[in-house]
Jmol script that loads the backbone (N, CA, C; Angstrom):
load data "model"
ATOM      1  N   MET A   1     -12.217 -63.009 -95.989  1.00  0.00           N
ATOM      2  CA  MET A   1     -12.264 -62.170 -94.800  1.00  0.00           C
ATOM      3  C   MET A   1     -11.802 -62.941 -93.561  1.00  0.00           C
ATOM      4  N   ARG A   2     -12.119 -64.219 -93.517  1.00  0.00           N
ATOM      5  CA  ARG A   2     -11.733 -65.036 -92.372  1.00  0.00           C
ATOM      6  C   ARG A   2     -10.216 -65.075 -92.208  1.00  0.00           C
ATOM      7  N   GLU A   3      -9.504 -65.186 -93.307  1.00  0.00           N
ATOM      8  CA  GLU A   3      -8.037 -65.239 -93.260  1.00  0.00           C
ATOM      9  C   GLU A   3      -7.466 -63.939 -92.695  1.00  0.00           C
ATOM     10  N   ALA A   4      -8.122 -62.824 -92.962  1.00  0.00           N
ATOM     11  CA  ALA A   4      -7.665 -61.534 -92.440  1.00  0.00           C
ATOM     12  C   ALA A   4      -7.742 -61.505 -90.913  1.00  0.00           C
ATOM     13  N   HIS A   5      -8.756 -62.139 -90.351  1.00  0.00           N
ATOM     14  CA  HIS A   5      -8.877 -62.189 -88.892  1.00  0.00           C
ATOM     15  C   HIS A   5      -7.743 -63.015 -88.276  1.00  0.00           C
ATOM     16  N   PHE A   6      -7.414 -64.134 -88.918  1.00  0.00           N
ATOM     17  CA  PHE A   6      -6.311 -64.965 -88.423  1.00  0.00           C
ATOM     18  C   PHE A   6      -4.984 -64.205 -88.498  1.00  0.00           C
ATOM     19  N   TRP A   7      -4.810 -63.441 -89.590  1.00  0.00           N
ATOM     20  CA  TRP A   7      -3.590 -62.671 -89.765  1.00  0.00           C
ATOM     21  C   TRP A   7      -3.502 -61.560 -88.713  1.00  0.00           C
ATOM     22  N   LEU A   8      -4.628 -60.905 -88.437  1.00  0.00           N
ATOM     23  CA  LEU A   8      -4.651 -59.870 -87.403  1.00  0.00           C
ATOM     24  C   LEU A   8      -4.306 -60.475 -86.037  1.00  0.00           C
ATOM     25  N   LEU A   9      -4.843 -61.654 -85.762  1.00  0.00           N
ATOM     26  CA  LEU A   9      -4.520 -62.343 -84.513  1.00  0.00           C
ATOM     27  C   LEU A   9      -3.032 -62.687 -84.462  1.00  0.00           C
ATOM     28  N   GLN A  10      -2.450 -63.011 -85.602  1.00  0.00           N
ATOM     29  CA  GLN A  10      -1.007 -63.275 -85.695  1.00  0.00           C
ATOM     30  C   GLN A  10      -0.220 -62.037 -85.251  1.00  0.00           C
ATOM     31  N   LEU A  11      -0.636 -60.865 -85.717  1.00  0.00           N
ATOM     32  CA  LEU A  11       0.048 -59.628 -85.337  1.00  0.00           C
ATOM     33  C   LEU A  11      -0.128 -59.321 -83.848  1.00  0.00           C
ATOM     34  N   VAL A  12      -1.340 -59.493 -83.351  1.00  0.00           N
ATOM     35  CA  VAL A  12      -1.619 -59.221 -81.937  1.00  0.00           C
ATOM     36  C   VAL A  12      -0.817 -60.164 -81.041  1.00  0.00           C
ATOM     37  N   THR A  13      -0.788 -61.450 -81.391  1.00  0.00           N
ATOM     38  CA  THR A  13      -0.022 -62.392 -80.563  1.00  0.00           C
ATOM     39  C   THR A  13       1.462 -62.043 -80.578  1.00  0.00           C
ATOM     40  N   GLY A  14       1.955 -61.575 -81.710  1.00  0.00           N
ATOM     41  CA  GLY A  14       3.356 -61.164 -81.779  1.00  0.00           C
ATOM     42  C   GLY A  14       3.660 -60.016 -80.824  1.00  0.00           C
ATOM     43  N   LEU A  15       2.776 -59.030 -80.793  1.00  0.00           N
ATOM     44  CA  LEU A  15       2.970 -57.891 -79.891  1.00  0.00           C
ATOM     45  C   LEU A  15       2.884 -58.311 -78.422  1.00  0.00           C
ATOM     46  N   VAL A  16       1.908 -59.147 -78.093  1.00  0.00           N
ATOM     47  CA  VAL A  16       1.760 -59.607 -76.707  1.00  0.00           C
ATOM     48  C   VAL A  16       2.962 -60.465 -76.314  1.00  0.00           C
ATOM     49  N   LEU A  17       3.458 -61.283 -77.244  1.00  0.00           N
ATOM     50  CA  LEU A  17       4.637 -62.108 -76.947  1.00  0.00           C
ATOM     51  C   LEU A  17       5.861 -61.252 -76.646  1.00  0.00           C
ATOM     52  N   ILE A  18       6.005 -60.138 -77.338  1.00  0.00           N
ATOM     53  CA  ILE A  18       7.133 -59.239 -77.061  1.00  0.00           C
ATOM     54  C   ILE A  18       7.060 -58.742 -75.620  1.00  0.00           C
ATOM     55  N   VAL A  19       5.869 -58.351 -75.184  1.00  0.00           N
ATOM     56  CA  VAL A  19       5.692 -57.860 -73.813  1.00  0.00           C
ATOM     57  C   VAL A  19       5.959 -58.980 -72.803  1.00  0.00           C
ATOM     58  N   LEU A  20       5.353 -60.152 -73.023  1.00  0.00           N
ATOM     59  CA  LEU A  20       5.525 -61.259 -72.082  1.00  0.00           C
ATOM     60  C   LEU A  20       6.967 -61.750 -72.043  1.00  0.00           C
ATOM     61  N   LEU A  21       7.606 -61.815 -73.205  1.00  0.00           N
ATOM     62  CA  LEU A  21       9.005 -62.242 -73.239  1.00  0.00           C
ATOM     63  C   LEU A  21       9.888 -61.230 -72.520  1.00  0.00           C
ATOM     64  N   GLY A  22       9.598 -59.947 -72.702  1.00  0.00           N
ATOM     65  CA  GLY A  22      10.343 -58.914 -71.987  1.00  0.00           C
ATOM     66  C   GLY A  22      10.197 -59.061 -70.485  1.00  0.00           C
ATOM     67  N   LEU A  23       8.976 -59.293 -70.031  1.00  0.00           N
ATOM     68  CA  LEU A  23       8.728 -59.496 -68.602  1.00  0.00           C
ATOM     69  C   LEU A  23       9.476 -60.729 -68.092  1.00  0.00           C
ATOM     70  N   HIS A  24       9.400 -61.811 -68.846  1.00  0.00           N
ATOM     71  CA  HIS A  24      10.107 -63.044 -68.468  1.00  0.00           C
ATOM     72  C   HIS A  24      11.614 -62.796 -68.371  1.00  0.00           C
ATOM     73  N   MET A  25      12.174 -62.130 -69.370  1.00  0.00           N
ATOM     74  CA  MET A  25      13.620 -61.884 -69.382  1.00  0.00           C
ATOM     75  C   MET A  25      14.049 -61.015 -68.206  1.00  0.00           C
ATOM     76  N   ILE A  26      13.268 -59.990 -67.898  1.00  0.00           N
ATOM     77  CA  ILE A  26      13.625 -59.098 -66.795  1.00  0.00           C
ATOM     78  C   ILE A  26      13.555 -59.834 -65.462  1.00  0.00           C
ATOM     79  N   VAL A  27      12.465 -60.548 -65.230  1.00  0.00           N
ATOM     80  CA  VAL A  27      12.274 -61.201 -63.933  1.00  0.00           C
ATOM     81  C   VAL A  27      13.200 -62.397 -63.750  1.00  0.00           C
ATOM     82  N   ILE A  28      13.365 -63.198 -64.777  1.00  0.00           N
ATOM     83  CA  ILE A  28      14.103 -64.450 -64.630  1.00  0.00           C
ATOM     84  C   ILE A  28      15.594 -64.306 -64.932  1.00  0.00           C
ATOM     85  N   HIS A  29      15.946 -63.549 -65.939  1.00  0.00           N
ATOM     86  CA  HIS A  29      17.324 -63.572 -66.415  1.00  0.00           C
ATOM     87  C   HIS A  29      18.138 -62.311 -66.149  1.00  0.00           C
ATOM     88  N   LEU A  30      17.496 -61.223 -65.854  1.00  0.00           N
ATOM     89  CA  LEU A  30      18.247 -59.977 -65.731  1.00  0.00           C
ATOM     90  C   LEU A  30      18.199 -59.440 -64.305  1.00  0.00           C
ATOM     91  N   GLU A  31      18.779 -60.214 -63.403  1.00  0.00           N
ATOM     92  CA  GLU A  31      18.776 -59.851 -61.986  1.00  0.00           C
ATOM     93  C   GLU A  31      19.421 -58.491 -61.742  1.00  0.00           C
ATOM     94  N   THR A  32      20.421 -58.148 -62.541  1.00  0.00           N
ATOM     95  CA  THR A  32      21.101 -56.872 -62.324  1.00  0.00           C
ATOM     96  C   THR A  32      20.171 -55.693 -62.573  1.00  0.00           C
ATOM     97  N   ILE A  33      19.282 -55.818 -63.546  1.00  0.00           N
ATOM     98  CA  ILE A  33      18.325 -54.733 -63.804  1.00  0.00           C
ATOM     99  C   ILE A  33      17.393 -54.578 -62.611  1.00  0.00           C
ATOM    100  N   LEU A  34      16.885 -55.694 -62.102  1.00  0.00           N
ATOM    101  CA  LEU A  34      16.006 -55.630 -60.935  1.00  0.00           C
ATOM    102  C   LEU A  34      16.752 -55.091 -59.724  1.00  0.00           C
ATOM    103  N   GLY A  35      17.995 -55.507 -59.554  1.00  0.00           N
ATOM    104  CA  GLY A  35      18.799 -55.005 -58.442  1.00  0.00           C
ATOM    105  C   GLY A  35      19.025 -53.507 -58.556  1.00  0.00           C
ATOM    106  N   PHE A  36      19.282 -53.037 -59.777  1.00  0.00           N
ATOM    107  CA  PHE A  36      19.485 -51.609 -60.018  1.00  0.00           C
ATOM    108  C   PHE A  36      18.226 -50.815 -59.678  1.00  0.00           C
ATOM    109  N   LEU A  37      17.066 -51.394 -59.958  1.00  0.00           N
ATOM    110  CA  LEU A  37      15.796 -50.729 -59.665  1.00  0.00           C
ATOM    111  C   LEU A  37      15.367 -50.920 -58.211  1.00  0.00           C
ATOM    112  N   GLY A  38      16.158 -51.679 -57.454  1.00  0.00           N
ATOM    113  CA  GLY A  38      15.846 -51.912 -56.049  1.00  0.00           C
ATOM    114  C   GLY A  38      14.774 -52.961 -55.839  1.00  0.00           C
ATOM    115  N   LEU A  39      14.564 -53.811 -56.847  1.00  0.00           N
ATOM    116  CA  LEU A  39      13.521 -54.833 -56.761  1.00  0.00           C
ATOM    117  C   LEU A  39      14.086 -56.226 -56.554  1.00  0.00           C
ATOM    118  N   GLY A  40      15.373 -56.360 -56.393  1.00  0.00           N
ATOM    119  CA  GLY A  40      16.084 -57.626 -56.263  1.00  0.00           C
ATOM    120  C   GLY A  40      15.252 -58.893 -56.300  1.00  0.00           C
ATOM    121  N   ALA A  41      15.522 -59.739 -57.270  1.00  0.00           N
ATOM    122  CA  ALA A  41      14.781 -60.989 -57.433  1.00  0.00           C
ATOM    123  C   ALA A  41      15.322 -62.073 -56.519  1.00  0.00           C
ATOM    124  N   GLY A  42      16.424 -61.827 -55.865  1.00  0.00           N
ATOM    125  CA  GLY A  42      16.974 -62.812 -54.941  1.00  0.00           C
ATOM    126  C   GLY A  42      17.457 -64.066 -55.634  1.00  0.00           C
ATOM    127  N   GLY A  43      18.191 -63.922 -56.720  1.00  0.00           N
ATOM    128  CA  GLY A  43      18.687 -65.090 -57.436  1.00  0.00           C
ATOM    129  C   GLY A  43      17.563 -65.829 -58.130  1.00  0.00           C
ATOM    130  N   ALA A  44      17.035 -65.246 -59.196  1.00  0.00           N
ATOM    131  CA  ALA A  44      15.834 -65.761 -59.855  1.00  0.00           C
ATOM    132  C   ALA A  44      15.953 -67.211 -60.301  1.00  0.00           C
ATOM    133  N   VAL A  45      17.166 -67.663 -60.603  1.00  0.00           N
ATOM    134  CA  VAL A  45      17.315 -69.046 -61.045  1.00  0.00           C
ATOM    135  C   VAL A  45      17.816 -69.957 -59.928  1.00  0.00           C
ATOM    136  N   ALA A  46      17.938 -69.419 -58.728  1.00  0.00           N
ATOM    137  CA  ALA A  46      18.314 -70.238 -57.576  1.00  0.00           C
ATOM    138  C   ALA A  46      17.148 -71.158 -57.215  1.00  0.00           C
ATOM    139  N   TYR A  47      17.471 -72.310 -56.654  1.00  0.00           N
ATOM    140  CA  TYR A  47      16.450 -73.317 -56.346  1.00  0.00           C
ATOM    141  C   TYR A  47      15.313 -72.746 -55.501  1.00  0.00           C
ATOM    142  N   ALA A  48      15.647 -72.019 -54.451  1.00  0.00           N
ATOM    143  CA  ALA A  48      14.611 -71.480 -53.551  1.00  0.00           C
ATOM    144  C   ALA A  48      13.686 -70.517 -54.288  1.00  0.00           C
ATOM    145  N   SER A  49      14.260 -69.700 -55.154  1.00  0.00           N
ATOM    146  CA  SER A  49      13.456 -68.741 -55.914  1.00  0.00           C
ATOM    147  C   SER A  49      12.549 -69.450 -56.916  1.00  0.00           C
ATOM    148  N   VAL A  50      13.067 -70.481 -57.560  1.00  0.00           N
ATOM    149  CA  VAL A  50      12.263 -71.256 -58.514  1.00  0.00           C
ATOM    150  C   VAL A  50      11.104 -71.935 -57.796  1.00  0.00           C
ATOM    151  N   MET A  51      11.368 -72.500 -56.632  1.00  0.00           N
ATOM    152  CA  MET A  51      10.302 -73.167 -55.868  1.00  0.00           C
ATOM    153  C   MET A  51       9.252 -72.170 -55.370  1.00  0.00           C
ATOM    154  N   GLU A  52       9.697 -70.961 -55.039  1.00  0.00           N
ATOM    155  CA  GLU A  52       8.754 -69.924 -54.615  1.00  0.00           C
ATOM    156  C   GLU A  52       7.829 -69.550 -55.775  1.00  0.00           C
ATOM    157  N   ARG A  53       8.406 -69.397 -56.978  1.00  0.00           N
ATOM    158  CA  ARG A  53       7.579 -69.106 -58.159  1.00  0.00           C
ATOM    159  C   ARG A  53       6.682 -70.286 -58.488  1.00  0.00           C
ATOM    160  N   ALA A  54       7.185 -71.495 -58.263  1.00  0.00           N
ATOM    161  CA  ALA A  54       6.407 -72.693 -58.580  1.00  0.00           C
ATOM    162  C   ALA A  54       5.142 -72.767 -57.742  1.00  0.00           C
ATOM    163  N   ALA A  55       5.174 -72.200 -56.560  1.00  0.00           N
ATOM    164  CA  ALA A  55       3.994 -72.210 -55.690  1.00  0.00           C
ATOM    165  C   ALA A  55       3.036 -71.068 -56.016  1.00  0.00           C
ATOM    166  N   SER A  56       3.406 -70.241 -56.976  1.00  0.00           N
ATOM    167  CA  SER A  56       2.618 -69.061 -57.312  1.00  0.00           C
ATOM    168  C   SER A  56       1.716 -69.332 -58.514  1.00  0.00           C
ATOM    169  N   SER A  57       0.423 -69.267 -58.304  1.00  0.00           N
ATOM    170  CA  SER A  57      -0.538 -69.497 -59.384  1.00  0.00           C
ATOM    171  C   SER A  57      -0.398 -68.508 -60.551  1.00  0.00           C
ATOM    172  N   PRO A  58      -0.120 -67.227 -60.300  1.00  0.00           N
ATOM    173  CA  PRO A  58       0.038 -66.309 -61.436  1.00  0.00           C
ATOM    174  C   PRO A  58       1.146 -66.728 -62.404  1.00  0.00           C
ATOM    175  N   TRP A  59       2.248 -67.274 -61.888  1.00  0.00           N
ATOM    176  CA  TRP A  59       3.315 -67.720 -62.784  1.00  0.00           C
ATOM    177  C   TRP A  59       2.871 -68.920 -63.616  1.00  0.00           C
ATOM    178  N   THR A  60       2.082 -69.795 -63.028  1.00  0.00           N
ATOM    179  CA  THR A  60       1.557 -70.932 -63.786  1.00  0.00           C
ATOM    180  C   THR A  60       0.729 -70.426 -64.958  1.00  0.00           C
ATOM    181  N   TRP A  61      -0.183 -69.519 -64.684  1.00  0.00           N
ATOM    182  CA  TRP A  61      -1.035 -68.975 -65.751  1.00  0.00           C
ATOM    183  C   TRP A  61      -0.232 -68.163 -66.748  1.00  0.00           C
ATOM    184  N   PHE A  62       0.791 -67.445 -66.276  1.00  0.00           N
ATOM    185  CA  PHE A  62       1.658 -66.688 -67.175  1.00  0.00           C
ATOM    186  C   PHE A  62       2.251 -67.615 -68.230  1.00  0.00           C
ATOM    187  N   TYR A  63       2.800 -68.749 -67.785  1.00  0.00           N
ATOM    188  CA  TYR A  63       3.445 -69.660 -68.728  1.00  0.00           C
ATOM    189  C   TYR A  63       2.446 -70.400 -69.616  1.00  0.00           C
ATOM    190  N   ILE A  64       1.265 -70.689 -69.125  1.00  0.00           N
ATOM    191  CA  ILE A  64       0.249 -71.335 -69.962  1.00  0.00           C
ATOM    192  C   ILE A  64      -0.227 -70.371 -71.050  1.00  0.00           C
ATOM    193  N   ILE A  65      -0.457 -69.120 -70.686  1.00  0.00           N
ATOM    194  CA  ILE A  65      -0.862 -68.113 -71.678  1.00  0.00           C
ATOM    195  C   ILE A  65       0.268 -67.874 -72.670  1.00  0.00           C
ATOM    196  N   PHE A  66       1.497 -67.787 -72.173  1.00  0.00           N
ATOM    197  CA  PHE A  66       2.665 -67.607 -73.033  1.00  0.00           C
ATOM    198  C   PHE A  66       2.765 -68.753 -74.038  1.00  0.00           C
ATOM    199  N   LEU A  67       2.556 -69.968 -73.564  1.00  0.00           N
ATOM    200  CA  LEU A  67       2.597 -71.150 -74.424  1.00  0.00           C
ATOM    201  C   LEU A  67       1.534 -71.077 -75.514  1.00  0.00           C
ATOM    202  N   ALA A  68       0.305 -70.741 -75.147  1.00  0.00           N
ATOM    203  CA  ALA A  68      -0.789 -70.670 -76.120  1.00  0.00           C
ATOM    204  C   ALA A  68      -0.496 -69.623 -77.193  1.00  0.00           C
ATOM    205  N   LEU A  69      -0.046 -68.454 -76.785  1.00  0.00           N
ATOM    206  CA  LEU A  69       0.248 -67.392 -77.746  1.00  0.00           C
ATOM    207  C   LEU A  69       1.409 -67.768 -78.660  1.00  0.00           C
ATOM    208  N   ALA A  70       2.458 -68.345 -78.087  1.00  0.00           N
ATOM    209  CA  ALA A  70       3.624 -68.729 -78.886  1.00  0.00           C
ATOM    210  C   ALA A  70       3.276 -69.826 -79.888  1.00  0.00           C
ATOM    211  N   LEU A  71       2.477 -70.798 -79.458  1.00  0.00           N
ATOM    212  CA  LEU A  71       2.077 -71.866 -80.378  1.00  0.00           C
ATOM    213  C   LEU A  71       1.236 -71.323 -81.523  1.00  0.00           C
ATOM    214  N   TYR A  72       0.250 -70.480 -81.216  1.00  0.00           N
ATOM    215  CA  TYR A  72      -0.577 -69.923 -82.290  1.00  0.00           C
ATOM    216  C   TYR A  72       0.294 -69.123 -83.251  1.00  0.00           C
ATOM    217  N   HIS A  73       1.112 -68.239 -82.703  1.00  0.00           N
ATOM    218  CA  HIS A  73       1.940 -67.367 -83.532  1.00  0.00           C
ATOM    219  C   HIS A  73       2.888 -68.178 -84.424  1.00  0.00           C
ATOM    220  N   GLY A  74       3.556 -69.148 -83.826  1.00  0.00           N
ATOM    221  CA  GLY A  74       4.521 -69.951 -84.576  1.00  0.00           C
ATOM    222  C   GLY A  74       3.883 -70.868 -85.601  1.00  0.00           C
ATOM    223  N   LEU A  75       2.825 -71.566 -85.205  1.00  0.00           N
ATOM    224  CA  LEU A  75       2.195 -72.518 -86.130  1.00  0.00           C
ATOM    225  C   LEU A  75       1.424 -71.814 -87.239  1.00  0.00           C
ATOM    226  N   TYR A  76       0.806 -70.676 -86.941  1.00  0.00           N
ATOM    227  CA  TYR A  76       0.122 -69.937 -88.010  1.00  0.00           C
ATOM    228  C   TYR A  76       1.151 -69.369 -88.987  1.00  0.00           C
ATOM    229  N   GLY A  77       2.284 -68.912 -88.459  1.00  0.00           N
ATOM    230  CA  GLY A  77       3.355 -68.440 -89.335  1.00  0.00           C
ATOM    231  C   GLY A  77       3.895 -69.555 -90.216  1.00  0.00           C
ATOM    232  N   LEU A  78       4.092 -70.740 -89.644  1.00  0.00           N
ATOM    233  CA  LEU A  78       4.547 -71.896 -90.419  1.00  0.00           C
ATOM    234  C   LEU A  78       3.526 -72.271 -91.488  1.00  0.00           C
ATOM    235  N   ARG A  79       2.255 -72.251 -91.130  1.00  0.00           N
ATOM    236  CA  ARG A  79       1.180 -72.552 -92.081  1.00  0.00           C
ATOM    237  C   ARG A  79       1.216 -71.567 -93.252  1.00  0.00           C
ATOM    238  N   THR A  80       1.404 -70.300 -92.941  1.00  0.00           N
ATOM    239  CA  THR A  80       1.452 -69.276 -93.985  1.00  0.00           C
ATOM    240  C   THR A  80       2.620 -69.522 -94.933  1.00  0.00           C
ATOM    241  N   ILE A  81       3.774 -69.869 -94.385  1.00  0.00           N
ATOM    242  CA  ILE A  81       4.950 -70.144 -95.218  1.00  0.00           C
ATOM    243  C   ILE A  81       4.703 -71.361 -96.102  1.00  0.00           C
ATOM    244  N   ILE A  82       4.157 -72.429 -95.526  1.00  0.00           N
ATOM    245  CA  ILE A  82       3.899 -73.647 -96.304  1.00  0.00           C
ATOM    246  C   ILE A  82       2.876 -73.384 -97.403  1.00  0.00           C
ATOM    247  N   LEU A  83       1.827 -72.623 -97.103  1.00  0.00           N
ATOM    248  CA  LEU A  83       0.779 -72.376 -98.097  1.00  0.00           C
ATOM    249  C   LEU A  83       1.239 -71.443 -99.212  1.00  0.00           C
ATOM    250  N   GLU A  84       2.361 -70.763 -99.038  1.00  0.00           N
ATOM    251  CA  GLU A  84       2.917 -69.947-100.115  1.00  0.00           C
ATOM    252  C   GLU A  84       3.453 -70.808-101.250  1.00  0.00           C
ATOM    253  N   LEU A  85       3.531 -72.109-101.036  1.00  0.00           N
ATOM    254  CA  LEU A  85       3.999 -73.023-102.080  1.00  0.00           C
ATOM    255  C   LEU A  85       2.936 -73.260-103.144  1.00  0.00           C
ATOM    256  N   THR A  86       1.801 -72.606-103.034  1.00  0.00           N
ATOM    257  CA  THR A  86       0.671 -72.741-103.943  1.00  0.00           C
ATOM    258  C   THR A  86       0.229 -74.196-104.037  1.00  0.00           C
ATOM    259  N   LEU A  87      -0.185 -74.718-102.923  1.00  0.00           N
ATOM    260  CA  LEU A  87      -0.673 -76.086-102.848  1.00  0.00           C
ATOM    261  C   LEU A  87      -2.124 -76.151-103.296  1.00  0.00           C
ATOM    262  N   SER A  88      -2.564 -77.360-103.622  1.00  0.00           N
ATOM    263  CA  SER A  88      -3.978 -77.546-103.962  1.00  0.00           C
ATOM    264  C   SER A  88      -4.829 -77.286-102.726  1.00  0.00           C
ATOM    265  N   ARG A  89      -6.113 -77.121-102.934  1.00  0.00           N
ATOM    266  CA  ARG A  89      -7.028 -76.854-101.813  1.00  0.00           C
ATOM    267  C   ARG A  89      -7.004 -78.017-100.810  1.00  0.00           C
ATOM    268  N   THR A  90      -6.951 -79.244-101.314  1.00  0.00           N
ATOM    269  CA  THR A  90      -6.909 -80.417-100.438  1.00  0.00           C
ATOM    270  C   THR A  90      -5.623 -80.433 -99.617  1.00  0.00           C
ATOM    271  N   ALA A  91      -4.499 -80.169-100.271  1.00  0.00           N
ATOM    272  CA  ALA A  91      -3.213 -80.151 -99.563  1.00  0.00           C
ATOM    273  C   ALA A  91      -3.189 -79.039 -98.511  1.00  0.00           C
ATOM    274  N   SER A  92      -3.769 -77.898 -98.835  1.00  0.00           N
ATOM    275  CA  SER A  92      -3.844 -76.794 -97.870  1.00  0.00           C
ATOM    276  C   SER A  92      -4.656 -77.193 -96.648  1.00  0.00           C
ATOM    277  N   THR A  93      -5.753 -77.896 -96.885  1.00  0.00           N
ATOM    278  CA  THR A  93      -6.591 -78.361 -95.777  1.00  0.00           C
ATOM    279  C   THR A  93      -5.836 -79.367 -94.919  1.00  0.00           C
ATOM    280  N   VAL A  94      -5.112 -80.277 -95.556  1.00  0.00           N
ATOM    281  CA  VAL A  94      -4.337 -81.282 -94.818  1.00  0.00           C
ATOM    282  C   VAL A  94      -3.275 -80.596 -93.960  1.00  0.00           C
ATOM    283  N   VAL A  95      -2.570 -79.627 -94.527  1.00  0.00           N
ATOM    284  CA  VAL A  95      -1.546 -78.893 -93.778  1.00  0.00           C
ATOM    285  C   VAL A  95      -2.176 -78.195 -92.575  1.00  0.00           C
ATOM    286  N   THR A  96      -3.309 -77.538 -92.795  1.00  0.00           N
ATOM    287  CA  THR A  96      -3.990 -76.833 -91.707  1.00  0.00           C
ATOM    288  C   THR A  96      -4.410 -77.790 -90.602  1.00  0.00           C
ATOM    289  N   VAL A  97      -5.017 -78.910 -90.977  1.00  0.00           N
ATOM    290  CA  VAL A  97      -5.479 -79.887 -89.982  1.00  0.00           C
ATOM    291  C   VAL A  97      -4.292 -80.464 -89.212  1.00  0.00           C
ATOM    292  N   LEU A  98      -3.216 -80.800 -89.903  1.00  0.00           N
ATOM    293  CA  LEU A  98      -2.034 -81.344 -89.222  1.00  0.00           C
ATOM    294  C   LEU A  98      -1.445 -80.343 -88.231  1.00  0.00           C
ATOM    295  N   LEU A  99      -1.374 -79.079 -88.631  1.00  0.00           N
ATOM    296  CA  LEU A  99      -0.822 -78.073 -87.729  1.00  0.00           C
ATOM    297  C   LEU A  99      -1.738 -77.820 -86.533  1.00  0.00           C
ATOM    298  N   VAL A 100      -3.042 -77.906 -86.734  1.00  0.00           N
ATOM    299  CA  VAL A 100      -3.976 -77.770 -85.608  1.00  0.00           C
ATOM    300  C   VAL A 100      -3.778 -78.928 -84.634  1.00  0.00           C
ATOM    301  N   ILE A 101      -3.622 -80.137 -85.166  1.00  0.00           N
ATOM    302  CA  ILE A 101      -3.399 -81.308 -84.306  1.00  0.00           C
ATOM    303  C   ILE A 101      -2.085 -81.163 -83.538  1.00  0.00           C
ATOM    304  N   VAL A 102      -1.029 -80.739 -84.226  1.00  0.00           N
ATOM    305  CA  VAL A 102       0.262 -80.518 -83.564  1.00  0.00           C
ATOM    306  C   VAL A 102       0.119 -79.453 -82.480  1.00  0.00           C
ATOM    307  N   GLY A 103      -0.600 -78.381 -82.784  1.00  0.00           N
ATOM    308  CA  GLY A 103      -0.803 -77.307 -81.812  1.00  0.00           C
ATOM    309  C   GLY A 103      -1.554 -77.770 -80.581  1.00  0.00           C
ATOM    310  N   ILE A 104      -2.617 -78.527 -80.787  1.00  0.00           N
ATOM    311  CA  ILE A 104      -3.405 -79.032 -79.655  1.00  0.00           C
ATOM    312  C   ILE A 104      -2.567 -79.992 -78.809  1.00  0.00           C
ATOM    313  N   ALA A 105      -1.817 -80.870 -79.480  1.00  0.00           N
ATOM    314  CA  ALA A 105      -0.975 -81.822 -78.744  1.00  0.00           C
ATOM    315  C   ALA A 105       0.113 -81.088 -77.956  1.00  0.00           C
ATOM    316  N   ALA A 106       0.775 -80.127 -78.594  1.00  0.00           N
ATOM    317  CA  ALA A 106       1.840 -79.380 -77.914  1.00  0.00           C
ATOM    318  C   ALA A 106       1.284 -78.560 -76.756  1.00  0.00           C
ATOM    319  N   PHE A 107       0.112 -77.947 -76.949  1.00  0.00           N
ATOM    320  CA  PHE A 107      -0.493 -77.165 -75.872  1.00  0.00           C
ATOM    321  C   PHE A 107      -0.898 -78.072 -74.713  1.00  0.00           C
ATOM    322  N   SER A 108      -1.473 -79.218 -75.037  1.00  0.00           N
ATOM    323  CA  SER A 108      -1.891 -80.150 -73.982  1.00  0.00           C
ATOM    324  C   SER A 108      -0.692 -80.629 -73.172  1.00  0.00           C
ATOM    325  N   PHE A 109       0.361 -81.041 -73.865  1.00  0.00           N
ATOM    326  CA  PHE A 109       1.559 -81.518 -73.179  1.00  0.00           C
ATOM    327  C   PHE A 109       2.223 -80.391 -72.389  1.00  0.00           C
ATOM    328  N   GLY A 110       2.362 -79.233 -73.017  1.00  0.00           N
ATOM    329  CA  GLY A 110       2.990 -78.097 -72.344  1.00  0.00           C
ATOM    330  C   GLY A 110       2.215 -77.633 -71.129  1.00  0.00           C
ATOM    331  N   THR A 111       0.889 -77.638 -71.232  1.00  0.00           N
ATOM    332  CA  THR A 111       0.056 -77.249 -70.096  1.00  0.00           C
ATOM    333  C   THR A 111       0.191 -78.263 -68.972  1.00  0.00           C
ATOM    334  N   TYR A 112       0.194 -79.536 -69.324  1.00  0.00           N
ATOM    335  CA  TYR A 112       0.355 -80.589 -68.315  1.00  0.00           C
ATOM    336  C   TYR A 112       1.684 -80.433 -67.579  1.00  0.00           C
ATOM    337  N   VAL A 113       2.759 -80.257 -68.332  1.00  0.00           N
ATOM    338  CA  VAL A 113       4.084 -80.126 -67.724  1.00  0.00           C
ATOM    339  C   VAL A 113       4.155 -78.867 -66.861  1.00  0.00           C
ATOM    340  N   THR A 114       3.637 -77.758 -67.378  1.00  0.00           N
ATOM    341  CA  THR A 114       3.652 -76.510 -66.609  1.00  0.00           C
ATOM    342  C   THR A 114       2.838 -76.650 -65.337  1.00  0.00           C
ATOM    343  N   TRP A 115       1.671 -77.248 -65.454  1.00  0.00           N
ATOM    344  CA  TRP A 115       0.808 -77.418 -64.288  1.00  0.00           C
ATOM    345  C   TRP A 115       1.487 -78.293 -63.235  1.00  0.00           C
ATOM    346  N   GLN A 116       2.155 -79.356 -63.692  1.00  0.00           N
ATOM    347  CA  GLN A 116       2.853 -80.238 -62.756  1.00  0.00           C
ATOM    348  C   GLN A 116       4.037 -79.528 -62.103  1.00  0.00           C
ATOM    349  N   ALA A 117       4.745 -78.730 -62.886  1.00  0.00           N
ATOM    350  CA  ALA A 117       5.937 -78.062 -62.367  1.00  0.00           C
ATOM    351  C   ALA A 117       5.598 -76.888 -61.464  1.00  0.00           C
ATOM    352  N   TYR A 118       4.571 -76.125 -61.833  1.00  0.00           N
ATOM    353  CA  TYR A 118       4.293 -74.893 -61.102  1.00  0.00           C
ATOM    354  C   TYR A 118       3.154 -75.014 -60.102  1.00  0.00           C
ATOM    355  N   ALA A 119       2.159 -75.827 -60.397  1.00  0.00           N
ATOM    356  CA  ALA A 119       1.018 -75.906 -59.476  1.00  0.00           C
ATOM    357  C   ALA A 119       0.930 -77.263 -58.792  1.00  0.00           C
ATOM    358  N   GLY A 120       1.709 -78.230 -59.334  1.00  0.00           N
ATOM    359  CA  GLY A 120       1.639 -79.601 -58.874  1.00  0.00           C
ATOM    360  C   GLY A 120       1.863 -79.755 -57.422  1.00  0.00           C
TER     361      GLY A 120
END
end "model"
wireframe off; spacefill off
backbone 0.3
color backbone group
């Protein structure tokens, strides 16, 4: 039953990532769409615009949450693929522990970098 909860979380994170990625793409990369809607981002990738977002706490949290969801979704998916090899129980545990360590390290580093770039 526990594995079913992790799998359900995998599906939920995938759906939330689609929404967050869509928001990121519209705001950061698709200036013409915003201009068409009359919301002009003012050159989203221009230095001044990037620095304005960097001073914004919501963008910092947006990217930290995005990072956490992407790491869980990706690493749990990788774990599922690796465990399809029908590994022994010990090997499965080792794979799980290694991926958790990689996830924690990547989240810690990514959060540090994001915090320095956006809130620093």
